[in-house]
C-alpha positions as CSV (number, residue, x, y, z in Angstrom):
1,M,4.3,-23.8,-31.8
2,T,7.7,-22.3,-31.2
3,A,8.3,-20.1,-28.2
4,Q,9.2,-16.5,-29.0
5,K,12.2,-15.0,-27.3
6,L,11.6,-11.8,-25.3
7,P,13.7,-8.7,-26.0
8,K,16.4,-7.9,-23.4
9,L,15.6,-5.1,-21.0
10,K,18.0,-2.3,-20.4
11,Y,16.7,-1.8,-16.9
12,L,13.9,-3.2,-14.7
13,R,11.7,-1.1,-12.4
14,V,10.8,-2.9,-9.2
15,K,8.8,-1.4,-6.3
16,N,10.3,-1.8,-2.9
17,L,7.7,-4.0,-1.2
18,Q,9.2,-3.6,2.3
19,T,8.2,0.1,2.4
20,A,4.9,-0.2,0.5
21,E,2.2,-0.3,3.2
22,A,-1.4,0.4,2.7
23,P,-2.7,3.5,4.5
24,Q,-5.0,3.0,7.5
25,A,-7.9,4.5,5.7
26,V,-7.7,2.0,2.9
27,Q,-7.6,-0.9,5.4
28,L,-10.6,0.5,7.3
29,L,-12.5,1.0,4.0
30,S,-12.0,-2.6,3.0
31,R,-13.2,-3.8,6.5
32,L,-16.2,-1.5,6.2
33,L,-17.2,-2.7,2.7
34,A,-16.8,-6.4,3.9
35,C,-19.0,-5.6,6.9
36,W,-21.6,-3.9,4.7
37,S,-21.7,-6.8,2.3
38,S,-22.3,-9.4,5.0
39,N,-24.6,-7.4,7.4
40,G,-26.2,-4.8,5.2
41,V,-25.5,-1.1,4.7
42,N,-27.6,0.2,7.7
43,S,-26.4,-2.4,10.1
44,E,-25.5,-1.5,13.7
45,A,-22.6,-3.9,13.7
46,C,-20.8,-1.7,11.1
47,K,-21.3,1.7,12.9
48,E,-18.0,1.4,14.9
49,I,-16.0,0.6,11.8
50,E,-17.7,3.4,9.9
51,Q,-16.8,6.0,12.6
52,E,-13.2,4.7,12.6
53,F,-13.0,5.1,8.8
54,K,-14.4,8.6,9.0
55,M,-11.8,9.7,11.5
56,A,-9.0,8.1,9.5
57,A,-10.2,9.7,6.3
58,C,-10.2,13.1,7.9
59,K,-6.7,12.6,9.3
60,S,-5.0,11.3,6.1
61,V,-4.0,14.3,4.0
62,K,-1.6,13.9,1.2
63,P,1.6,15.9,1.8
64,V,2.1,18.8,-0.7
65,K,5.0,18.1,-2.9
66,Q,7.1,21.2,-3.5
67,Q,8.0,21.9,-7.1
68,D,11.5,22.5,-8.1
69,S,11.5,26.2,-9.0
70,I,14.2,25.9,-11.6
71,N,12.4,23.2,-13.5
72,F,9.1,25.0,-13.1
73,H,10.4,28.2,-14.7
74,A,12.3,26.3,-17.4
75,K,9.1,24.5,-18.4
76,R,7.1,27.7,-18.3
77,L,9.6,29.7,-20.4
78,Y,10.5,26.9,-22.8
79,P,7.9,27.8,-25.5
80,K,9.3,31.4,-25.5
81,M,12.9,30.2,-26.1
82,V,12.1,27.7,-28.8
83,P,10.4,28.8,-32.0
84,Q,7.0,27.2,-32.5
85,G,5.6,26.0,-35.8
86,K,6.5,23.5,-38.5
87,N,10.3,24.3,-38.6
88,R,10.7,23.3,-34.9
89,R,13.1,20.4,-34.4
């Protein structure tokens, strides 16, 4: 079989791994699930991790991303500016 050549990319998206860090709640959840799988769900050994996870889950709130008001209004008013229907380009 002959190897196929891949098409050239115009640009390549790469995540910055230095800034990518798992939130504390995710790390605690994985520890809690591992504890439950080894000791059972109602185990006393997992109670401390469970309390830590509950506290971390209550603290972690996603920040509200503010919308750009110009883009919001342009998107909202776009259907009124451009005619709708089959002749639309």
